[in-house]
ZANU-831002 format. One record per residue: chain; y, z, x of N, C-alpha, C, CB in turn. Coordinates in steps of 0.05 Angstrom, whole numbers. Glycine has a CB too. Layout:
N
 kette    n_Y    n_Z    n_X   ca_Y   ca_Z   ca_X    c_Y    c_Z    c_X   cb_Y   cb_Z   cb_X
     A      Y      Z      X      Y      Z      X      Y      Z      X      Y      Z      X
...
// end
This chain:
101
 kette    n_Y    n_Z    n_X   ca_Y   ca_Z   ca_X    c_Y    c_Z    c_X   cb_Y   cb_Z   cb_X
     A  -1003    831   -513   -989    809   -501   -965    806   -518  -1006    783   -498
     A   -968    809   -547   -949    804   -565   -927    827   -563   -962    800   -592
     A   -938    850   -557   -926    873   -554   -903    873   -530   -947    892   -549
     A   -915    861   -509   -896    854   -484   -872    837   -489   -911    840   -462
     A   -879    817   -506   -859    795   -510   -839    807   -527   -871    767   -523
     A   -845    825   -548   -827    838   -566   -809    855   -550   -841    854   -586
     A   -824    873   -531   -805    888   -516   -784    874   -496   -820    906   -501
     A   -790    854   -487   -777    838   -471   -750    821   -488   -801    818   -459
     A   -757    817   -513   -738    805   -529   -715    829   -535   -752    793   -555
     A   -729    848   -542   -709    873   -546   -691    881   -527   -723    897   -551
     A   -704    882   -500   -690    889   -478   -664    867   -477   -709    888   -452
     A   -671    843   -481   -651    820   -477   -630    821   -500   -667    791   -476
     A   -637    831   -521   -617    830   -541   -598    855   -537   -630    831   -570
     A   -614    881   -529   -595    901   -525   -577    902   -500   -609    924   -525
     A   -585    881   -482   -567    877   -459   -538    859   -466   -584    862   -435
     A   -542    849   -490   -517    828   -498   -503    851   -516   -526    794   -518
     A   -507    874   -523   -489    892   -536   -463    899   -521   -504    915   -543
     A   -464    902   -501   -436    909   -485   -422    887   -480   -438    924   -457
     A   -421    864   -489   -407    842   -477   -384    842   -498   -424    813   -474
     A   -358    835   -484   -334    833   -497   -326    804   -494   -314    853   -487
     A   -308    794   -513   -293    770   -507   -277    769   -485   -279    764   -525
     A   -280    744   -475   -268    738   -446   -235    737   -449   -280    706   -434
     A   -219    746   -431   -193    747   -434   -180    736   -410   -186    773   -441
     A   -159    720   -412   -148    707   -388   -129    730   -377   -133    678   -394
     A   -125    728   -351   -105    745   -337    -74    742   -345   -108    738   -308
     A    -62    761   -341    -34    757   -348    -17    734   -338    -22    779   -341
     A      2    721   -353     17    697   -343     -3    672   -339     33    704   -315
     A    -25    670   -348    -44    647   -342    -32    622   -353    -73    651   -355
     A    -20    624   -377    -12    601   -392     13    590   -374     -5    610   -425
     A     29    608   -370     57    604   -353     49    588   -325     74    637   -344
     A     28    597   -310     22    589   -288      8    562   -291      7    609   -277
     A     -9    557   -308    -19    531   -314      2    510   -322    -39    534   -335
     A     20    516   -339     43    501   -348     58    488   -320     64    521   -365
     A     61    511   -302     80    504   -278     63    489   -262     92    530   -262
     A     38    487   -260     23    470   -241     21    440   -255     -9    484   -235
     A     20    440   -278     21    413   -292     46    401   -289     15    415   -322
     A     70    417   -293     97    404   -284     99    393   -257    118    425   -286
     A     90    412   -241     93    401   -211     76    378   -209     84    422   -187
     A     51    377   -215     36    350   -213     51    328   -226      7    352   -227
     A     65    329   -247     74    308   -261    101    296   -243     80    319   -290
     A    114    316   -232    138    310   -213    125    292   -192    153    340   -199
     A    102    301   -180     94    286   -156     83    258   -165     72    302   -138
     A     75    253   -185     64    224   -196     92    207   -198     47    226   -231
     A    115    220   -207    140    207   -212    151    195   -189    158    225   -222
     A    148    214   -164    158    205   -139    140    184   -128    160    228   -120
     A    116    184   -134     97    164   -124    102    137   -137     69    174   -129
     A    109    140   -162    113    114   -179    138    100   -169    115    120   -211
     A    157    119   -161    184    103   -150    180     91   -124    211    123   -147
     A    161    102   -109    158     89    -81    137     63    -84    145    112    -57
     A    123     63   -105    104     39   -107    117     13   -107     88     40   -131
     A    137      6   -120    150    -21   -122    162    -25    -93    174    -22   -146
     A    173     -9    -79    180    -15    -54    159    -19    -35    196      4    -46
     A    139     -5    -35    117    -12    -19    104    -39    -27     98     11    -21
     A     99    -45    -54     92    -72    -65    111    -93    -53     95    -73    -98
     A    137    -90    -52    156   -115    -43    151   -117    -13    192   -108    -50
     A    148    -95      0    147    -96     33    122   -112     39    144    -65     48
     A     97   -101     24     71   -116     32     69   -146     27     47   -104     17
     A     83   -155      1     86   -178     -3    104   -197     14     91   -178    -26
     A    129   -185     26    139   -195     41    128   -201     70    158   -184     38
     A    114   -182     77     95   -185    102     76   -208     99     79   -159    106
     A     64   -207     76     44   -226     73     56   -257     73     29   -219     47
     A     79   -260     60     91   -285     59    101   -290     88    115   -287     37
     A    109   -274    104    121   -283    126     93   -288    146    145   -260    136
     A     71   -275    142     50   -280    162     40   -308    152     27   -255    163
     A     37   -317    127     27   -341    119     45   -364    127     21   -341     91
     A     70   -358    127     91   -379    136     86   -380    170    127   -368    126
     A     82   -361    186     78   -366    215     53   -383    218     76   -339    231
     A     33   -373    201      6   -389    203      9   -418    195    -16   -377    185
     A     20   -424    175     25   -452    169     41   -467    191     38   -453    144
     A     62   -454    203     77   -468    221     64   -471    248    101   -455    222
     A     45   -452    254     31   -457    276      5   -476    273     25   -432    287
     A     -4   -479    251    -25   -498    246    -11   -528    244    -41   -490    219
     A      9   -530    233     22   -555    233     33   -563    261     44   -554    212
     A     40   -547    278     50   -555    302     26   -563    323     67   -532    312
     A      1   -549    315    -18   -555    332    -37   -576    320    -31   -531    339
     A    -33   -588    297    -49   -610    288    -36   -641    298    -50   -606    255
     A    -49   -646    323    -42   -668    336    -61   -693    331    -41   -660    364
     A    -82   -685    318   -103   -704    314    -94   -726    294   -127   -690    306
     A   -100   -750    294    -98   -770    274   -124   -777    262    -85   -795    285
     A   -121   -792    244   -143   -802    230   -167   -815    246   -134   -822    212
     A   -158   -830    264   -176   -845    284   -188   -825    304   -159   -867    300
     A   -171   -802    310   -183   -784    332   -204   -770    316   -161   -763    346
     A   -202   -764    291   -224   -749    273   -251   -767    273   -212   -746    239
     A   -242   -793    265   -264   -812    265   -279   -813    291   -255   -839    257
     A   -269   -817    312   -280   -814    342   -296   -792    346   -260   -811    362
     A   -287   -769    334   -303   -744    337   -329   -743    324   -288   -722    327
     A   -328   -753    303   -351   -759    282   -369   -778    294   -341   -770    254
     A   -363   -797    306   -380   -816    322   -391   -805    345   -366   -839    331
     A   -376   -789    360   -387   -776    383   -407   -756    374   -365   -763    400
     A   -402   -747    353   -423   -723    343   -451   -736    334   -411   -705    317
     A   -448   -761    323   -469   -775    313   -486   -786    336   -459   -795    295
     A   -472   -796    356   -487   -806    381   -499   -786    394   -470   -818    402
     A   -487   -759    397   -500   -739    413   -525   -728    400   -480   -718    418
     A   -526   -729    373   -550   -718    361   -564   -740    348   -545   -695    341
     A   -560   -766    357   -583   -787    350   -577   -795    322   -616   -775    353
     A   -556   -790    309   -552   -803    284   -539   -832    284   -535   -787    269
     A   -541   -846    264   -528   -870    259   -507   -870    247   -541   -885    248
     A   -488   -885    241   -465   -885    225   -472   -892    197   -445   -904    235
     A   -497   -901    191   -507   -905    162   -522   -883    154   -524   -929    157
     A   -529   -862    171   -541   -838    162   -520   -822    146   -553   -822    187
     A   -497   -821    150   -478   -803    136   -461   -818    118   -461   -787    155
// end
């Protein structure tokens, strides 16, 4: 058994004898730098558009909020007494008295 393990270890070590140091293909560094430079340029263009997009979204948000507020104000025809009568009607319908709430 020990002899088999020794042979396997010797085989494994002898298979490592032909290994050479890994080398990069030609112009690898130049290609890598070019890709990094292109990715930096893309990020700069995106950052230029970001404030414009942000201003557009905020403007749209403010316009929508203003329209909703104007719509709510124009539809609020209820007075305080109308709301009170609605509460009384709700209380009567469900069997509550005014002292319960």
